[in-house]
MISE-995530 format. One record per residue: residue in one letter; z, x negated, y negated of N, C-alpha, C in turn. Coordinates in steps of 0.1 Angstrom, whole numbers, plus 5000, padded with zeros to 4 digits. Layout:
! MISE-995530
AZXYZXYZXY;...
***
This chain:
! MISE-995530
M134167351480132367371483131967451477;F133267601479132467701473132367731458;I133667641451133167611431132267541434;R132167401438131467341434129767391437;T129467511445128267571446127767661434;L129167731434128867801420128567721402;V129367621403128967541394127967471392;T127267411405125867341406125067491400;S125067621408124267751401124367781389;L125467771385125467801370124367801357;A123667711362122567681351121567761355;F120867831364120167921368120068021372;C121868071372122068241376122468281368;T122468421362122668481354122768611356;C123568731346123168881350123168921339;I123069051337122669111321124369191324;T124769171311126269221307126269341301;H127069411297127369541289128369591279;Q128769551269129869611263131369511275;N131669361280131969341284132569331299;S131269421301131369461319130469451323;I130069421336129169411342129069501356;K128069521362127669571375126669491386;V127869441395126569351408126469361419;D125369341426125569361442125269241448;V126569191453126369041464126069041476;A125868971485126268921500126268801500;S126468731509126668591512125068541513;W124168641512122768541507122568571495;N123468631488122668651474124068651463;P124968481458126068531451125368531436;Y126268551427125968591412126968491402;L126068471392127268401383126568471368;S127668461360127368581348128368491337;E127768551323129268501313129468641306;L130768651303131368771300131668731280;P131168751274131468741260132668841260;L133668781248134768831247134368891231;D135169031226134969051213135268971204;Q134768981192135168871179136768911178;D136669041179138369061173139469041186;H139169011193140168951202141068851202;N142268891197143368791196143868671204;V143368571201143468411209144568451215;S145568451213147168451217147268571226;N146268631228146568741241146168671251;A146568731264145868661277144068801278;V143468731288142468811291142668811307;I141968971309142169031324141169071324;I140769041342139469041346139569161357;R139269261354139569341368138169371373;T138569351388136769371397137169481404;S136269551405136569671416135469691421;I135269691435134469711447134169871449;L132769871446132470031443132170051458;V131269951465130270011476130369921485;N130069921499129669831505128269891512;L127469791512125769841515125469771525;P124569791536123569741551123169591545;P123169521551122069381549120669391547;P119869301542118669361545118169291561;S116369301561116069281575116269131572;P116369031580116268911577114968831578;L113568921581112568881586111568931571;S112469021564111769071553112669041541;P112268971534113368961522113469061511;I114069121505114369221491113569161479;P112669221473112969151464113369211454;Q113969151440114869171428114469361425;E113169391424113069561419113169631431;S113269591446113669711457114669681461;R116169671450117369651457117869821464;P118869791471119069901480119969981463;P120170111468120670191462122270151457;T122270191446123670171439125270211444;S125970231439127370291445127470441443;E126570451430127370611428126270681441;Q124970611445123870661453124470681467;L125270541475125470541485127470501489;T127970571500128870501502128770481518;Y130070371523129870351538130870371539;P132070391552133170411558133670231556;E134870211553134970111557135370041566;S135170111583134970011594133769941596;Q132869991589131569851588131569691585;L133169691580133169611573134369481579;E133869361583135169301595136269291579;S137469291590138669251581138569111576;S138369021581138268891577137268861566;E136268951560135568941552135768921539;S135768841528135968851516135368841502;V135468871490134668851478135368771469;H134768621470135468511462134768551444;I135868491440135168511419136068401417;T135468351410135768221399135268261387;A136268211378136468231359136368111353;L135568071350136067961339136468001324;Y137067971320138268031308138967931301;R138067861290139267791279138967671287;G138067601293138367491303138967511313;E139567611319140567641332139767741338;Y139767691352139067731361140367831368;N140067961374140668101376139968131389;H140568121402139668171413140768281418;W140268381424141068511437139768551441;N140568601450139368701463139968811466;I139068911471139469031477138369071490;D139869101500139769131510138669241516;L137669261521136769371519138069481531;G136869601531137369691542137969761535;H138269811519138669901515137469971507;V137670081505136870161493137570181481;D136770161468137670181455138570111456;Y138469951457139469881459139369781445;T140569791435140469741422141369651427;K141169531417142469401421142369341400;E143469321394143169271383143769111383;K142869021374143468911378143368851360;T145168791356145368721342144368601345;L143968561333143168451333144168321326;C144068211335144968111330144568021318;S145768031308144867881299145867841293;N145767731288147167671281147167741268;H148467821265148567891253149067791241;L149667641248149967561238148967531230;V147567491237146867441228146067571216;K146067561200145367621197144167651199;K143567811196142367811194142267911182;Q141067871175140367941165140068051164;R139168091178138068191182138268191197;P137768341199137268351215136268271219;E136668251232135268181239135068271251;N133668271252133268311261133768321278;I133568381290133868301304132868351314;S132968231318131868211331132168241343;I131868331351131868421360131268391375;G131568361384130568341396131168441407;I130468501416131168591424130168561440;F131068531450130468521464131268581472;S130268671484130968711491130368671506;T131468671513131368611526130468681536;S130568831534129668951542128068961537;R127469001547125968981547125669101541;E126769211544126469361538126669331523;V125569421515125969421499126969521493;V127569421488128869461478128469491466;S129069611462128569651446129969601441;I129869581430131269531422130869541406;Q131769611403131869621391133169511384;V132669441370133369341362133969411354;D135369401346135469441334136669301324;T136369341314137769201305137969311299;L139569251301140469391297141069251285;D142169301278142569241264144169261267;E144969181275146669241276146969111263;E147769291259148669251242150169231245;E150569251263151569221260152169111273;F150969031269151068881275152468821269;L152668781257153868711249154668791250;L155968711257157168791255158068781242;E158468861235159468831223160668851230;L161868681223163368711230163568891226;D164468931237165369051240164869161236;E163069131235161969251239161469271250;E162069441253162169521265160469551268;V159769501275158269551282158369591293;E157569721295157369811302155969821306;F155669801322154869751324154669831339;E153069861343152569901355152469801366;M152969821379152169721391151469841399;D150369801403149769851412149669851427;G150769731432150969731444149569641451;I149069561442147769441445147869361436;S147669391422147469271413148569211409;S148769071404149769031398149869081386;K150969041379150969051364151768911355;V151368871343151668731343152168781326;F153068701328153768671310154468581311;Q154168551293154568401289155668421280;F156368351280157468321267157468171258;L156668211250157068061240157668091228;P159468051228160068061216159668011206;D159768101192160068021181161167911180;V161067771179162167651179162867671167;E162267691154163067731141163867851143;L163367971149164068071154165368091156;H165268041171166268061183166567941182;N166167821177166767701183166967671198;Y165667711202165367681217165267561219;G166367531230166467411237167667311226;G167667321220168867241212170567271217;E170967341225172167361228172067311244;A173167231247173367161263173467271271;D173067261284173067391293172667541290;E171567531279171267631271170567721282;T170567851284169967921299169568061289;Y168268121298167568231294167368301307;L167868461303167768551310166568581314;V166068581322164668661330164868791336;A165068921334165269041337164069181342;V164569181355162769251357164069351367;K162869461361163569631369162669721370;S163269781384162269901385162570011380;I161770111371162570221363162070371372;S161170321383160670451395161970481398;E162070631402163170711411162670621429;M161570621429161470581444161970431446;N161670371456162370211460161070141457;S161470051450160569961447159669851455;N158469801454158169731464158769571463;C158569511475158769401474158069291465;L158669221456157969131445157969011444;Y157668911444157968751442157868761424;V158868651421158868671408159268511407;A158168481401157768301399158068281385;V158268121380158468091368158367961368;N157167921357156667791361156567771340;P156267601343156067601325155067611319;P154567671311152667691305152167581308;G150667651312149767551315149067571332;C148467571333147267591343147467491355;P147667531370147267671372148167771372;W148067911372149567961380149568001388;Y150867971396150968041411151568201413;D150468261406150168381408149768461421;S149668411435149468481446150968461456;T150968481465151568501477151368331481;A149868301485149668221489150368061482;L150568091468150667971461152067961454;V152768101455153868121447154868031452;R155167951461156467871468156067781460;N155067721456154967581448155667611434;S155467711430156467751414157567681414;R158267661404159367551397160567631401;L160567731399161467861402161067991409;W161367991420160868161423161668221435;A161668391436162268401446162168571443;R162068671458161568781455162868901452;M162269011447163169121446162769271455;L163269361448163369511455163569571442;N164669631438164769681422164969621409;I165469521413166269411407166369291406;G166369201397165769101398166768991383;Y167068931386167868821374167368691376;Y166968621369166468481373166468391361;P167768321357168468211352167168091348;V167068091338166068001333166567881324;R166767781328167367671318166767581308;T166667561298165967511287165267391294;A166167311299166267161304165167151309;M165167261320163667241329162167291322;F162367401313161267421304161267411289;P161267281284161167261274160567311262;N159167371268158067441261157867551263;G159167621270158767801272158367801285;F158167921289157767931306156868021309;V156068061318155068171325156368241333;I155968351337156368421343155468531355;S155268501364154068571376154868671383;I154968771384155068851395154168951402;I154268901416153068931424153669001435;P152869131438153369251448153469141464;V154369171474153969171489153469291493;M152269211500151469361506152469431518;N153469361522154469441532155469401532;S156369541528157869541522158869491529;S158169521543159169511556160069371555;E159269271549159869141550160969091542;C161269211537161969201523163469221527;T163469361538164369401544165169371553;T166869451554167169381572166469511579;L166669631573166469771585164669771582;P164069831589162469871589162669971574;S161569911566161370031551160570121557;H160570241552160070351553158470371551;H158670291533157270201536156970071532;N156270031540155569901545154569851537;Q153769991530152469911525153169891508;S152569831500152969791485151969901479;Q152869971470152570081462152670101445;N152070161439152270201424153870171422;N154070111411155170121402155470101389;T156570141384156670101364158170001368;L157569921360158869821356159269781346;K160069721340160569641328160669501328;I160969461317161169291319161569231304;Q162269151304163269091294163468991291;V163368921282164068741284165468761272;Q166668761278167768721271168268611270;K168968541261169568421260171068481262;T171568371273173068361276173668321268;L175168361273176168291264176068121270;N176468061259176767931262177767851257;S178867901250179867841250180867941258;Y181767811266182167861273183867881274;S184067841261185367781254186467891255;L185968011249186768171252187368211262;P186068221274186268281285187368191296;I187168091296187767991301189267971296;G189367961284190767921276191568021275;L190968141276191768291283192168311290;S191268261302192168291313193068201324;V192868091315193867961316194967981310;G194768041299196268081291197168191298;V196468291300196768391310197568331322;I196868241331197468221345198868151344;V198768061329199967961328200968041324;A200468161315201468221312202268331319;T201668391329201968491341202968371352;S202168251352203068191363204768101359;S204668091344205568081337206668181336;I206268311334207268391331207868401347;F207268461357207568451370208568301374;F208268211373208968081376210068081366;A210068161355211768181345212168251356;I212068401356212368471368213168381383;V212668381384213068331401214068211395;Y213968071386215068001382216368081380;C216368181372217268281369217868331381;I217168361389217768411402218968361412;W218068251414218068101416220068071410;K219968071398220667981389222468121392;T221768271392222768371396223568381405;N222768351414223168331428223868271433;M223968131428224668031429225967991423;K226068111412227268121405228468121415;N228768251421229768241431230068141448;H229468051448229368011458230567931463;P231067891475232167861475232267701476;Q233067661469233067501466233567431483;P232567351485232667301500233367181501;S234467191510235567051511234966901513;P235466821507234966701510234266651527;N234566731535234166751548233966891549;H232766931545232367071546232067101558;Q232567051569232467091586233767091587;E234367251585235967211592236367181600;D235567181613236167101625234967101633;D234967021646234467001654234267091666;E234967181664235067281678234267351677;A233867371691232967521694233167651691;L232367741689232767851685232967931693;E233768041697233868111709232668171713;L233268151726231968161738232268301743;P231368371737231568551745230468561761;T231068631764230068681780228968741777;I228268741791227168731788226868931782;D227768991785227769121773228669131760;G228869031756229169001744228169021733;G228469101722227469131711227469021700;G228168941697228268831683228668691692;G228968611680228968481682228168381691;S228168281692227568201702228168151715;N227268101722227468061740227267931739;G227067831728227767741731227567671711;D227967541711227967501698227667351698;V226667351686226467161687227167151675;S228166971677228866941672228066851658;P228466941642228166881634227866751631;H228566661639228666491639227966411644;N227966471659227666351670226566471671;G226166581675224866621677224966701692;E226166681699225766721713226266871713;T225766941724225467061727226767121736;K227567171735228467211746228067341751;F227767341766227767471772228867491779;T229267671785229967671788229667761804;K230067821815229567841825229768001823;D229068091828229068221823229968331838;M231168361832231968381841231968531839;S231268601836230668771833230968781846;P231568911854231068971865229669051861;T229169081872227769151876228369321875;N227569361867227769541865226469591866;P226069701866224769771865224169751852;E224769751842224369721824223569561827;N223869491834223669361834223069271846;A223169331856222569291868221069291867;Y220269351863219069281861218669131850;R219669131842219969031831220468921843;H221068931849221768801860220768761868;M219968861875218268821885217368731880;L217468801862216468711859216768581853;I217968571852218468461844218768311859;K218968391875219168341882217668271885;D216768351886215468291886214768181877;I215368191867214768091858215767961863;K217167981863217367861870217167821879;D216667851887215767791900214567701895;V213867761886212967731877213167581874;Y214667601867214767461862215167341867;D215967421882216767271890215367191891;S214267211891212967141895212867061884;R213567091870212967011860213666871856;C212866811846213466681844214766651836;E215166571840216766581826216166531812;S215266541805214866501792214866641784;K214366761796214266911787215166971791;S216466961797217466991803218367081791;D218367031776218567091763217667211763;H216667201760215567331761215867381767;C215867381781216167511794217267541793;Q218467481788220067551786220267641777;H219167581766219267711752218467851758;A217567841765216767921762217768021777;I218367961785219368071793220568151787;E220867981775222068071768221468231759;R220068181751219768301749219468391757;L218868401766218668511778220168601781;K220868511781222468571784222568721779;K222368731763223068791749222168891747;R222569041750221969141742221669141731;R222369071722221969081706222368921704;L221168881695221468721695221668711677;Y222368651670222168601658221868421653;L221768411645220768291637221868161644;S223068161648223868081652223268051667;D222468141675222268141687220768071685;L220068081676218667991674218567871666;T219667851663219667671657220767571663;R220467611675220967521685220467391687;M218967361683218467241685218467141668;S218967251663218867171645219067051642;H219766991655220466831655219766771662;N218866791666217466711672216466681659;S216266601650215466601640213966581647;W213566551657212366541661211666671665;H212566741673212466911671212266961661;R213166921650212967031638211667001633;R210966841627210066811624208966871631;Q208966851643207766931648207167071643;R208367131640207967301638208067331623;S208367191613208267231597207767101592;K208366991590207566901584206166851587;A206266891604204566821607203266881603;Y204067001593202767091588202467021577;L203666931569202966931557202566761555;Y202066691569201666611572199966631576;L200066731585199066761591198166811587;V198466961579197167011569197066971560;P197566871551196666801539195466711547;L196266601554195666511558193766571566;L194166661579192966731584191966781568;S192666871561191866901547190966831543;I191866701536190866591533189166551543;F189566541554188266511562187566641568;Y188066741568187566841560186466911548;L187566871540186766901528185566791519;I185966671526184266581521183166601527;P183366631543181866651549180966811543;S181866901540181666991532181167041523;A181966951512181066911496179666861499;Q179466771507178366671511177266791513;M177766851519176566951530175967091516;V176867161515177267241506176467181493;Y176667101492175867011476174366971478;T174366951494172766871496171767031498;E172367141500171767261498171767331483;L172767281477172467321459171467231456;T171367091461170266981455168767061459;R168767061474167467131483166967271473;S167967311471167267441461166867451449;R167467341444167467351427165667191429;V165467141440164067071440163267141443;T163167231452161867291459161967461449;G162967451440163067611432163367741440;N163567721453164067871459165367931452;L165368031449166468071448166768151455;E166168171467167168221477167568201488;Q167668021486168767941493170167981492;C170568031479172168031475172268201474;Y172968241477173168381476174468401462;L173668411450174368431443174368531433;N174968591423174768641415174168621403;Y172868631400172168561391172268631378;G172768741380172468811368173968731360;C175368691365175968641363176568491364;S175268391364175268271366175268231355;R176268111355176368011339176367901347;P175267811342175267691348176367551337;Y176467481342177067351336177267241343;G176167141338175867031343174567061356;E175366981365174767011377175067141386;L176467221381176567331388175267461382;T174767531391174567651383175267771384;D176367741390177367881390178767821386;F178967781373179867711373181167831369;N180867971366182068011360182468091378;H181568091385182368091398183467991405;V182667881401183667761405185067761396;I184767751384185767771376187067831375;S186868011381187568111380188668071392;N188267961399189467921413190267871406;I190267841390191567761385192767851389;G192667981393194068031398194867961411;Y193867931417194767881428195067751423;W194267651415194967531416196467541409;I196467651395197667661388198667681399;Y198667841403199567901408200167821423;G198867751429199367651437200267521434;S200067471419201167351415202067401414;V201967541406203367581399204267611414;F203667681424204867711434205067571440;V204167461444205267371449206367301438;F206067331428207167301416208267371423;L208167491424208867591421209767531438;V209267511449209967461456210667371458;F210067251448211067171445212367191440;C211867281431213367311421214567351429;K213767441440214967501447215767411453;S215167341461215567211470216467151464;K216267131450217067031437218567161436;L218267291434219467341429220267411440;L220067401455220567411465221967331462;P223167411465224167341469224667231476;E225667151474226067041487226067111499;G225667051510225767071525224967191526;H223667271515222767361519221267301517;R221467191509220367071508219467041522;T218167021522216967061532217166891541;H218066831534218266661544219366731555;E220766801551221966811553222366941559;D221467061556221667201563222067231571;H221567151582221667201596222667101606;L223567061596224667051595226067081592;D225367231580226367341582226167431591;T227067561590227067671599226767801593;S226467831579226167931572224667911568;G224068001566222868051558221968001565;P220668061564219168021568218967881568;L218467831577217867691575217367641569;Q217567571556216167551542215267421548;Q214567501554213167381561212167451551;H211867351541211167381528209267311531;S209367191543207867171546206767281543;I207067401555206067481556205667501538;F206667601529206767641517205867541508;Y205967401510205167301502203867291506;T203767291522202367311526201167451521;V202367561521201767671516201067651505;G201867611494201367571478200367471480;I200467401489199267271491198067311497;C198267411504197067521512196367581501;M196867671489196567721479195567661470;I195867551468195367451457194067431464;L194067381480193267351483192067471493;Q192467621487191767731488190867721475;G191367701468190767681453189567561453;C189867461458188967361464187567401472;F188067441481186967511492186567621493;S187067721477186267821471184967761466;A185667661455184667621447183467521455;I183567461467182967411472181467541482;F182567631484181567771488180667791482;H180867821461180267851455179467771448;L179167671451178267571448176867641454;C176467681461175467751471175967841483;P176467951481177168011489176168071497;S176768101513175768151524176868181534;N176668251545176568231560177268131559;I176668021567177167881571177867821560;S177967831549179267771544180567861541;L180168001543181568051541182768011550;Q182367961563183267921572184467781558;F183867721552184367621541185467721532;D184867871530185567921521187167971533;T186668031544188068111545188567991557;T188267881554189467801567190867811559;M191267771548192067761541193267861541;M192167991538192468131543193268161556;Y192668121566193168091580194568041581;I194567931576195767821580196967921570;M196667921555197868041549198168151558;M197468221565197668331573198768281585;I198568201591198968151598200668091595;L200567981587201767951582203068061578;V202368171569202968251569203468281578;F202868361589203468401599204268341609;I204168171607205168101613206268101606;K206668081591207568101581208168211584;I207768321583208568451587209368451601;F208668411610209168401626210368281624;Q209868181617210468081616212368091609;L212168191597213468221593214968271602;R214268381613215368401619215468311635;H214268231636214068171649213668031650;P214667931639214367811641213667751654;D214767741661214867681674213267671680;T212767841682211667881692210067901682;A210267841668209067841660208067741669;Y207067761662206067691669205767571664;N205267511674204867341672203667351664;A203967221653202867211646201367181651;Y201767101665200467011668199967121676;H200567231683200067321690199367411684;T200267471674199067561666197967491657;M197467341653196467291648195267281662;Y195667291669195067261682194167401687;V194967511687194667651687193667671673;F194167621663193167691650191767591651;S191967491658190667401661189667451669;V190167541675189267631688189367751680;V190067841671189267901666188167901658;L188167741648186967701639185667711646;A186067611661184967631668184067731673;F185367861676184168001676183568021665;E184068031657183468071643181967981640;A182067871643181167791637179767821650;L179967841661179267851668178467981669;T179168101663178568231659177468231647;L177568101639176968071634175868041639;Y175367981646174167901656173667961668;V174367971674173968081687173468221688;F171868201688171068301683171068351697;N170668321710169968341723171068431727;T170868581731171768671738172168631748;A171968551760172468531767173768431766;L173468321756174568231753175668321742;R174968421737175968481729177168541734;I176568641747177568671758178368581763;V178168461764179368361771179868331761;L179368301746180468261739181468371737;Y181368521736181768621729182968641744;V182468621758183068641768184068531769;C184068381766184968301762185668321750;F185468371741186368441728187368541735;V186968631743187768731749189168701756;V188568611765189368541771190668471765;C189868371760191168291748191968401741;Y191368491735192168551728193268651738;L192968711746194068801752194668671762;F194368521764195468441767196668451755;L195768411742197168381732197868511731;M197068601730197968761725199068761735;I198368781749199968771762200968681758;H200868531758201568421754202768461743;M201968501732202668501719203768631721;A203268731726204068851734205168851739;V204868711752206268681762206868611753;D206168501748206968451742208268481727;I207868571718208768681715209768711720;Y209568841732210068901740211468821745;Y210868711752211868611758212568541751;Y212468521736212968421730212568261729;G211268261735210768121735210768021752;A211268101758211768061774210668001781;I209468041779207968081780207667921779;K207767861766207367731759208367661770;T209367671778209767511786209367481798;S208367591804207667571815206567681818;I205567671813204467781814204267831823;R203667701835203067671844204367801858;K205567731855205967811865206967921864;L207367921852207768081844207268201844;V205568171846204768271845204968381858;P205068301870205268401883206168481880;V207468381875208568491875208768591867;F208268591853207868681843206968791850;V206068781857204768901863206168981873;K206368861880207468921893208269011886;H209069001878209969091873209569201864;A208469211858207769281850206869401861;I206969361874206069421879207369531888;R208369431892209169431906210369591893;Y210569501881211769531875211669651862;K210369731864209569741850210469861845;E211369891851212170011842213469951831;N213369801832214569741828213869701818;V214569701803214169621792215469561789;L215069431783215669311785216469321766;Y215269331761215669391746214469471740;K215069601737214369701734213569701720;R213969661706213569621700212069501699;K212469381706211769281710210469341718;F210969441726209669501738208969611730;F209469651718208769711708207369661700;L208269561695207269441687206269381694;S206169331706205569301716204769361716;G204869501722204469571726202769641719;S203869661706202669681695201769601692;F202469451691201669361691199969331700;I200869321710199769371725198569451718;F199269581718198169741714197269721704;I197869641690197069641677195969581678;N196669421687195069351690194369361703;L194369451708193469481721192269611712;F193369661703192569761693191369651684;L191969541679191069451672189869371679;L190269361688189569321698188269381701;I188269521708187569641709186769661697;F187069661683186669671675185569551667;I185869401671185169281672183869331682;M184069351691183369351700182369481698;Y182669591695181969701690180869661681;R181469571670180869501660179369431659;T180369371671179069261677178069311680;L178269421690177169471698176469591689;Q176469621676176069691667174669571655;D175369451655175069391647175369241653;P174569191664174569071668174268961661;G174068971647173768841645174568811634;K176168881634177168851625178168751627;S178668681622179568541627181268591629;L182068551633183368591636184268591624;S183668511610184568491598185668611597;T184368691590185468851586186068911601;P185568901608186868951621188068871624;L188068761621189368641618189768651608;L189168681597190368751590190868841590;I190168981595190769101595192369081604;I191569001616192668941626194168951621;G193868811614195068731603195468811597;G194468901588195668971580196169051585;T195569141593196469261600197569201607;N197869101613199069051621200369031612;V199568941604200668881589201069001585;G200569091581200669211571202069331580;L201569341594202169401601203869371603;Y203769201607205169091608205669161596;L205069111583205769141572206769251571;L205969371573206369501576207669511581;Y207369461596208969481604209769401600;Y209569271596210669231589211569291576;F210669341566210969381558211969501559;S210969581568212069701570213569671581;L213269551585215069521590215869481576;K215169371568215369341559216669461551;L215569521547215869651540216969711545;K216869751557218169821567219369711564;E219269591564220269501565220769521549;I219869551537220669531524221469671524;C220569791526220669921522221970001531;T222069911547223969931553224669891543;E225269801534225869771528226569641537;K225669551544225669481553226569341542;F227569301544227769171539228269201520;S227869341520228269361508229569331500;E230969351512231969271506232169141501;D231469091507231368911510231268871493;P231968791488231768731471230468671470;T230368581482229268521482227668581479;V227968721481226668791482225968851468;P225368801462224268911450224469051454;K224669141443224369241439223169281447;R223269391452222069471458220769461453;F220769461435219669441429218869331428;M220069231426219269061432218369061447;R219569151460218869091469217569181470;L217369271465215869321464214869261454;M215169181447214369081439213169031446;S212969031458212168971470211069071471;F211169201474211169331474209969341462;I210769321449209569381439208669301438;F209269181440208169011440206669081450;F207269131464206069131473205569271471;F206269391460205469551458204669481448;L205269401439203969341431202569281434;A202569161441201569111452200969271457;L201369321461200469401471200069521462;V200369581451199369621437198669561433;I198769431430197769331423197069271439;G196769281448196269281463195469391463;I196069531461195169631459193569631449;I194269511441193469591430192069481430;A192869331439191969251440190969291451;G191369401463190769401472189469531467;V189669561454188769691450187369591442;F188269471435187069371429186169321441;Y187169271453186269261460185169291467;A185669441470184769561476183169591469;K183369561454182569591444181469441445;K180869391459180269281451178769291446;H178669171440177169151434176269061446;Q176869071454175568961464176168991482;S175169011488175369041503174468951510;R175868821517175068701526174668761539;N175068891540174468981552173369051555;S172769011541171269091539170369021534;T169169051533168268961533168468891514;P167868791514167968761497167468891488;P166368951489166069061480167169151479;E167569201492168969291493169569231488;S170369091488171369081479171169061467;R169868991461169569011447169769151441;N169469281451169269391445170569441440;K171669341443173369421441173569331427;N172669241426173469161411173569251401;E174569191389174369281379174869161364;L174969221360175669091344177269121345;C177268981335178468931334179669091330;G180369101338181169231332182869191318;Y182569071321184069041313184068901308;L184168901293183868801286182468751288;D181468801289180268781292180268701302;F180868641310181468511320181868551331;F182468601335183068651347182668791353;D182468811365181868931375183468971377;N182969051388183569131401185069021410;H183868941413184368841423185168741415;D184568701401185668621397186868681394;M187068821385188168861389188968881399;W188268941414189068871431189368701428;H189068601424189968521426190868481416;F190768551402191968551396193268661401;T192968801407194168891410194268841424;S193468791432194168701450194968621446;S194568511440195368431436196868441428;T196468581421198468601417198668661428;A198568771433199168861443199568731455;L198668631460199368521466200468461459;F200768411446201668371446202968441442;L202868551441204268661444204368651454;A203868691464203968721477204768561482;F204068491481204768331484206468311478;I206068381466207568401460208768451465;G208168571468209068681475209168621492;L208668531497209068491508209768361509;L209668321496210568171495212268251493;I212468371484213468401481214168521491;I213368571503214268691510215168651515;D215768551522216768531527218068451518;D217568411504218568351499220168411497;D219768601495220968681496221968601507;L221768511516222768501531222968371530;L222668321519222868131518224468111524;F225768181520227068131526227268231534;I226568271539227168361555226868301565;S228168331575228368291586226768271594;R226668181602224968191610225468241622;D226568301625227168381636227468511636;K227168561620226968671615225468721609;I224668671610223768671606222268711620;P222068851619221068891636219968831631;V219568811643218368771643217368891647;F216268861640215069001634214068981647;
***
């Protein structure tokens, strides 16, 4: 309605101009229209800026006595009024007609000496031979007279050249507009597939920059250069000190217009309250650069290095295995010498076995404990008696499990033969090994498909709306390919795919290189060496491949919501490594795959709920439930480790027994080493739990993703350290050194060399990860403030290097775990101690 009124009045309302500048007094009862001529030497390729300055606000005339033209109130030089006289909702509206395009903006009243600049929109794709005049209309909603000065300026820095850096001033109120119209013949603009230009906007002021909107649109009108319209732009996002905006020529075939709009209240762009909320003057630089378009060199080089690295380590491990197999004893046609049970020690015995499994018929032989009771074993006798009383009510189908639990508790020191009694039971064995190979890949596929759909939907929504704040990317190093806007962070996961595939093949080769009698399908019939249960190793390799897939999905559109897809395989790999380390010397008491996956599903549920529950009361309830479940799991695992799996046979009935003995006989310790391990496990996890709760209180909005990674990594790392320290002691004390089947000490230490290399590369990976170029826990402008250009081959950044180095570290660590007990392959199990 307002524009229609101005256009209607244009025929009979004019005002006097003087050298491209006018001064007018307007009010709601007195609009003005005028025509501003441009200088004859005005360059038609430059933009035109209209600067409107409110000089003074004057009182309205009496409604009963109109003021004649010659008796107008004094000018702005004669009068000033405090801004409190005006209503904050009142404003001055300006409309300018230039090159057939309407430009409209307004100025909120209530300020003295208020100046705002507006770059007039025009279609510079239409060539003009001469400058045109500007028709301008001014209207105020205030009844008070407002004195305004209008000036026209020539914007010479409107057109940007490729690689040219332009410095400009932002006054904290007015927007700035630039246009990039490339020379197609010179730059071959749009001539390449996935061609991308990078718009870089940086603050060079020492002070923190204002919060700014940066929008990119095709040439032509209207320009979305106000906060009310900017989100209608083809691309838009906010920034603080640094902003990178990748522009694909497929979206802008004729060039593009860049609008920079200040946000009046900068606090909306920061997580913490800003020390200055109001927009202030600032100096910035803008530059348009062409990014790397050919990806053959960086991708080819990275793939070549990964393939070469994996091949070298594969060859080293293969040579180790061939060397270790040279002196192995030749098995007889019946590699089990006899079916007789091993010698059964008394309850005070320190070696041998308490029973034996016949390798041909799978029957377990038990003997009665005939050892006398003495002060050293009195507590052990009482505990076993109480457990037997519980087992008397157990059903016959679990008698073997119960008997094995008692046999283990009879001994002060256990050997591997004591924990391989259930190896004849194929169902028991598969539940703790092969079931992982079935469950994890199958569940991952069901998990992979909806996660890919959800993240791709978010990517599509971001592309359709032009909202570059929806995905937390490093836009300074975001290389597109086809539908993918961040292809480099997707393809850098190739390390997980290659290393995972090589590791699976490595496990397969080991299973084929094992001598007769020790292969995976028959080693449980033998009495020497660790059980060759390779299913978890296969599962770990597949998880590594899946980690690359989930990480690629996450990097389609990174956010805290999609982070859970990236971390899921990390959790599973840590769980599998922990279980495999435990399984090496505890095959019978290793964790059931089905129970493990159910516990893991509860963990994922807690992680997901922390992303969506924001109500304070509900979050308290959620975290209380998490603490209770965490404490229960922690205590259960500690007791299970200490009592060698006895609690698994009957949790409900044995918990009272263990509690009674812990209170009544607290000075008696069955296994000092296990007591230390279990106590340390509880202490460390209590510390981690307190840390998580403290972190939650400090920042209630954060999810459990990072804390769960810390918990898993800490427990796996400490258990590895515990196992390695005992393994190193086993090697350095010359144990088994006289056995001709045992490799030389250097060969026995090869697993430690692999783990040391994994540790060094893992530390390097951690440094790369710590130097992030985005932050999902910050606001989008704060995250963009961390963006940087590609630092490696103009294609990769620190996070890509994290992908490469972390996958290499995992590969080496898994190899070290695969070969750690290969030196004991021909050692009798009744001589291999349980750690």
